[in-house]
Phi, psi and omega in degrees: 000140176240123178249114181264103184271170176065031178297337177297330182288342178246021177064030180056040183288118182297320181299319179294317177299313180298324179294317179294317179299317180294318179296318179292321179298323177296316178295314182297327179297326177296333179264008182060038174250117187241349184252063183266122173270122180255130183233122176278129182221163167228102180296326180300318183261351180083010181293125179061020177274296180258336176211160182299146186253143174288346179283350179232064181296340179281348180263124181245015179271187183281165171288164180300312181298316179300315181298314181296325180281342186239357181294138180268115183241350184301316182289347179278353181294121184243114181262002182257301183281118180283131178223133179224098174296121182285123180255342184199136174259129184256117178220085180296146174295155178059034180207150176271000183292137170220127179217171176236151179234147178176181178254128179297121182272331177197160178071200181214153178243149177218153177303134181097347178295138171278138179230154179237128176272128180251147007269004185293329183086001179300135180246150178203182180235141178290118180267318181212155175237135177236139175232152179306130177082001180237000000 
């Protein structure tokens, strides 16, 4: 799902929304994500947040809340392909250590696994795994 916020700042311009949606679709395709629902919103004004807005008559999709409450995600559970959205890069001062932190979104990781960082394509190998409390 793609939520395009601050549409009020561009006068709810459909062309600007379509340009952002197209750019995101190009990026998502590199990650092999093809079923992206794009929703134009203005969180400040509440447009398309809980109900459809009259400020976007050109948009015929669901409100953000409706989509979040009704999106089907069970079939998207992937236990084979390991995915870890990186939320933080760990590089302590006075140390050669470099690691990444995040929540495993699918699959499993093990020491020795080859991994690819997307969208750069950089490859590396898992040297160590750390979990909270371990």
